[in-house]
Structure formats: structure tokens, C-alpha cells
N, C-alpha and C positions, 0 to 999 in steps of 0.2 A: 740446814741440810744435814750436817754431821750429827746434830742432836736427834734428828728424825731417824738417821741410821742407827744410832745407839738404842733408841726405843725399839726399832725393828729387831735388832740382834738379841735384845732381852725378852722379846715376846714369844709366845708359843707358836706363832705363825712362821717363825724363822726355822726353815727346814735345813738340817745339816747337809752340806754338799759333799759329793764324792771327791771333788777337788778340781783344780785347774790342770789340764794336761799340757797346755802350751800357751805362751804369750809371745806375740810378735810385734815389734815396734814398726809402725807404718809411716813414721815421720811426724815431726812436730811433737805433739803430746797425744797422738792417737795410737791405740793398741788394738790388735786383734787377739781375742781371748777365747780359748777352747775349753769348755767345761765338759767333764766326764759325766755321762748319764748311764742308765742301765746298759742298753746295747746301742747307744746313740751318742752323739756329740752335739752340743749346742755351741755355736760360734757367734760371738758378738764383736762389733766394732764399738769402741768407746773412746771419746775425746776426754782426756783427763784434765785439760787446761782449766775448764770452769770449776772442777772439783778442787784443784790446787789453789786457785785464786780466791776461793771462799775465805772470808775473814776468819772463820772458826776452824780452818783445816789443821791448825796447830803447827808448832815449831818442828815436830818430827817430820812433816812432809815438805817443809821448805826447801831442803836440798834437791827435791825432784823438779824444782823450777829450772834447774840447770839441765839444759837439753841433752848434754852428753851423758850425764848421770841417768836421766830418765830413759834414754835409749838402751841402757844396760839391763833392762827388765828380764827376769827369768820367771817362767811359769812352771812351778813344780809344787802342786797342791795349792800353795798360796801364790800371790804375786809378790815377788821378792826383788829388791835391789840390793845387791851385796855391797859391802864396804868398798867405797871407790878407791881407797888406797891399798888395802890388803887383798881385795878381791875375794873376801871370805864372808861367811855368815857370822857376824859378831855383833857387839853392842852398837855399831854404827850402821848395820844393815837396816833396811826398811822393809817390812812385809805387811801385807793386808790379807785378811782371811778370805777364802772363796765365798763365804756367805755375804760378806760386805761387798765384794766385787760383783756378785750376782745381783745384789740389790741395786748397785750403781748401774749395772748393765740394763736391768729391767726398767729403771727410772729414766736413764739418760742415754743409754746405748742404742745400737741398731742390731737387731738379730739378722744374721746371715742365714737364709733359709737353706735347709738341707734335709735329706731323708736317708735312712739307713735300714738295713735288714740283714739278718744272718741266714746264710744258706749253707748246705753241705755239698762239697764238690768231690767227685770221685777222681782220684789221681793215682795212677800206679797201684791199683788195688787197695787204696786207702781212702777213707772218707775224712775229709779235712773241713772243719767249720771255717767259713770265710765271711767276713763282714764287708758288704758292699755299701759304700757311702756315696750318695749323689749330693754334690754341693752345687747350689745355684747362686752365682755371684755375678752381678753386673752383666747379665745376659750371656754368661758363660757357664756351661755345664761341665763339671769335672767328675769323673768316675774314679774312685779310689777303691782298690781291692786289698784288703788286709787279711792275712792269715792269722787266725786267733787260736 
């Protein structure tokens, strides 16, 4: 699987990502990952455990088998796990590119369906662009209104 990812990342089919906006730990080895798109957001749920247990995942990812360390994920462009002792991004930090994470999400994750669109709202004699995002999750509809 990791060899297949490496081939994908080196291919012309690999489209550069705008980045990861957010990553939220859902418990165990599951993450909710928010990808930035043009005027949209794609949200995936991904179980990392099978990816970490692969024989060829490498020594660098072995510390993520520690559930406490895994739960400290940060989504800021990359998926990042800061140094567990220093709490900083240094040589002991672990990060994975958004292109690799998107590949994992497309292959092994579950897309959380959503829709969004930009409208202009008139407020106090000003026109404000607003992003309306409808998220559909587990029979629950959430409307988010973001001023952009």
C-alpha cells in the first residue's frame, strides 16, 4: 500500500492540494479530516489503524500506534503530530502531506457529504459575501454560515 502511494505521489495524476483545514480525533485511530477546496470543503472520516499496522508503514509512523500520541493530531495544511515531549514541530514531529492523506481518504476513508455556496448578504448598507455550508452527517443536517 505504501509503495502504491509513492507511485501515485510521483505520477502526473497527483493534483496538488490546497491543504487540510482541520483534523479532529474521533477516538481510537479514527480522524475527521477537512480538506480545503475552491469554495467548498470536503470532509472525510479515516481509520488510520490499518495504515499504521501495514508491515511497510516504516519506523517513522510507529510512534502513532500510541493512542495518546495519535490523539494529538493537528491539521494545518499537513496532518501533523508534534514532538510529544517538546510540543513543537521539530525532528521528532511526524507529518503527512495533504496529497498523501487525500489518497488514503479516497482509497480507505468515508466522505461525509456536504454542499456549500457563496451568497451576498446585505447588512447595514453593506454587502457581505457569506459561505453557507450544509453538512449531512448521520441523518443530521447542520447549517454553517461563515462570513468570508
